[in-house]
C-alpha positions as CSV (number, residue, x, y, z in Angstrom):
1,M,95.6,104.9,114.7
2,S,98.8,106.1,116.5
3,T,99.9,102.5,118.0
4,G,98.6,100.7,114.6
5,Y,101.5,102.5,113.4
6,A,103.7,102.8,116.3
7,L,104.1,98.8,115.8
8,A,104.1,99.5,111.3
9,Y,107.4,101.1,112.2
10,R,108.4,99.1,114.3
11,L,107.8,96.4,112.0
12,G,109.5,99.0,109.5
13,I,106.1,98.2,107.2
14,T,105.3,101.9,106.3
15,P,104.1,102.3,102.5
16,W,103.1,105.2,103.2
17,E,106.7,106.8,102.9
18,R,107.4,105.3,99.7
19,A,105.0,107.8,97.4
20,G,104.5,107.0,93.7
21,R,106.1,108.6,90.7
22,G,102.9,110.3,90.2
23,A,102.9,111.5,93.7
24,A,106.4,112.6,94.0
25,A,105.7,114.6,90.5
26,Q,102.7,116.1,91.8
27,F,103.5,117.1,95.8
28,T,106.6,119.3,94.0
29,A,104.4,120.8,91.5
30,L,101.2,122.4,94.8
31,V,104.3,123.0,96.9
32,H,105.4,125.2,93.7
33,R,102.0,126.6,93.9
34,E,102.5,127.7,97.1
35,E,105.5,129.6,97.0
36,A,104.3,131.3,94.0
37,E,101.9,133.4,96.7
38,R,105.2,133.8,98.8
39,T,108.7,136.0,99.0
40,P,112.2,133.5,99.6
41,P,112.6,133.1,101.8
42,Y,109.2,131.3,103.1
43,G,108.0,131.6,106.6
44,P,107.1,128.8,108.4
45,A,105.5,125.5,107.6
46,L,104.5,122.4,109.8
47,D,103.9,118.9,108.9
48,L,101.7,117.3,110.6
49,G,102.4,113.3,110.8
50,C,105.3,114.3,109.3
51,G,106.4,110.2,109.9
52,T,110.0,110.0,108.9
53,G,110.3,113.5,107.9
54,G,110.8,113.1,103.8
55,H,108.5,115.5,102.9
56,S,109.5,118.1,105.6
57,L,113.2,117.6,104.6
58,Q,111.8,118.5,101.1
59,L,110.3,122.0,102.4
60,A,113.5,123.0,103.8
61,Q,115.7,122.3,100.9
62,R,113.2,124.5,99.3
63,G,113.5,127.2,101.8
64,W,110.7,126.4,104.4
65,R,111.6,126.6,107.9
66,V,109.7,123.7,108.9
67,T,109.2,121.7,111.8
68,G,107.0,118.3,112.0
69,I,105.6,116.5,114.7
70,D,104.0,113.3,114.9
71,A,103.2,111.1,117.5
72,V,105.2,107.9,116.8
73,G,108.9,108.3,118.3
74,A,110.3,105.9,116.4
75,A,109.1,107.6,113.3
76,V,110.3,110.2,115.0
77,R,113.7,110.1,115.3
78,Q,114.7,108.5,112.1
79,A,113.7,111.8,110.8
80,R,116.1,114.1,112.8
81,A,118.7,111.2,112.2
82,R,118.1,112.2,108.5
83,A,117.7,115.9,108.7
84,A,121.4,115.5,110.6
85,E,122.7,113.4,107.9
86,D,121.4,115.8,105.2
87,G,122.5,119.0,106.8
88,L,119.0,120.4,107.1
89,D,117.7,122.7,110.1
90,V,114.6,121.0,110.5
91,R,112.9,120.5,113.9
92,F,111.3,117.5,114.3
93,L,109.1,116.9,117.4
94,E,107.3,113.8,118.7
95,G,103.7,114.9,119.8
96,D,100.0,115.3,119.4
97,V,98.6,117.2,116.1
98,T,95.1,117.3,118.3
99,D,97.9,119.3,121.2
100,L,99.6,121.9,119.2
101,H,100.2,125.5,121.0
102,L,101.9,128.3,119.8
103,D,104.6,128.0,122.1
104,E,106.0,124.9,121.2
105,V,105.2,125.1,117.1
106,G,105.3,129.0,116.6
107,E,103.1,130.9,114.2
108,V,103.2,128.7,111.2
109,A,102.5,129.8,107.4
110,F,101.8,126.5,105.4
111,F,100.3,123.3,107.1
112,L,101.0,120.2,105.7
113,D,99.2,117.0,106.3
114,V,99.6,113.4,104.4
115,G,97.6,111.1,105.9
116,C,97.6,111.5,109.0
117,F,93.9,114.0,109.8
118,H,91.7,110.6,107.4
119,G,93.0,107.9,110.4
120,L,91.9,110.4,113.5
121,T,88.3,109.8,114.7
122,D,85.5,112.6,114.1
123,G,86.3,113.7,117.1
124,Q,89.5,114.4,116.8
125,R,89.6,115.5,113.9
126,A,87.4,118.8,115.3
127,V,90.1,118.8,118.0
128,M,92.7,119.0,115.7
129,G,91.2,121.7,113.7
130,E,90.4,124.3,116.5
131,R,94.5,123.5,117.3
132,V,95.5,124.4,113.5
133,T,94.2,127.5,113.5
134,A,94.8,128.0,117.2
135,V,98.6,128.8,115.6
136,A,97.9,129.7,112.1
137,A,98.7,133.2,111.1
138,R,96.5,135.6,109.6
139,D,97.0,133.7,105.8
140,A,98.0,130.4,106.4
141,T,97.0,127.7,104.3
142,L,96.8,124.2,104.4
143,L,97.5,121.4,102.3
144,L,96.0,118.1,102.9
145,L,96.0,114.7,101.5
146,A,93.4,112.1,102.7
147,F,92.0,108.9,101.0
148,R,88.4,108.7,99.9
149,P,86.3,107.6,102.4
150,G,86.1,104.2,103.5
151,R,86.2,100.5,105.3
152,R,89.1,98.7,104.5
153,P,91.7,96.3,106.9
154,L,95.2,98.1,107.8
155,L,94.1,101.4,106.3
156,P,93.0,105.0,107.5
157,R,89.5,104.8,107.3
158,G,90.0,108.2,105.1
159,A,88.0,111.6,104.5
160,G,85.8,113.4,102.5
161,R,85.8,117.0,100.9
162,G,82.6,117.5,103.9
163,D,84.6,116.1,107.0
164,V,87.5,118.4,105.6
165,E,84.9,121.6,106.2
166,T,83.6,120.4,109.1
167,A,87.1,120.2,111.2
168,F,88.0,123.3,110.1
169,P,85.2,126.1,110.2
170,G,87.6,128.8,109.9
171,W,88.6,127.8,106.4
172,T,87.7,128.0,102.6
173,L,88.5,124.6,100.9
174,V,90.0,126.4,98.0
175,D,91.1,123.3,96.1
176,D,90.3,119.6,95.5
177,E,92.3,117.6,93.4
178,L,92.7,114.0,92.6
179,A,95.6,112.7,94.2
180,D,98.1,111.4,91.3
181,V,98.6,107.5,91.9
182,T,101.0,106.1,89.0
183,G,103.7,103.9,90.3
184,M,102.0,103.6,94.0
185,P,100.9,99.6,95.4
186,G,97.6,98.6,94.2
187,P,96.0,99.0,97.8
188,L,97.1,103.0,98.2
189,K,95.7,103.1,94.4
190,R,91.9,102.2,95.5
191,T,92.1,104.9,98.3
192,A,91.3,107.0,95.4
193,P,93.3,110.3,97.2
194,H,92.7,113.9,97.2
195,W,94.2,117.1,97.7
196,Y,92.5,119.6,99.3
197,R,93.7,123.0,99.9
198,L,92.8,125.3,102.9
199,R,93.4,129.1,103.1
200,R,92.3,130.8,106.5
201,A,89.4,132.3,105.8
């Protein structure tokens, strides 16, 4: 999917960057739940497949110490520009979510994946799970949004609960919530996305 994403960013066709009204409100509530278990200032967060950094910037505004990573250079450059414009200290890396290392991203307390995992192959998912675990703090949590599995032209193939649990064997799936698609374009609504929350076992 990385080639497709690179082309999409080059052409400016990035509907996933524009969350619907319901999605935005739900995301805020889900992050608030993460924060309720912690004492501010919050710990290090890693935004996996951060795109142009919208979610990374929101986390930073709320007091998280944020790193965003994405394989598409154009998206990372836009994310850095947005952070500079907003005066936010967010580190954006051009890199691969299947190649995470402590010396680059540090130990992470909270992982966010809004639509990255569900576009990977089974092999990539397994390696991503291994690398996320390798840089995760003992009590780390992961919040992951994925489309329902299915064949869709030009869209990720999606991932179900079983796919997520298989890729993260050292984690416990503690919540599975249907995403609010209010205000999203029709094709994205039909993907019936879910939010999955996992905790390192």
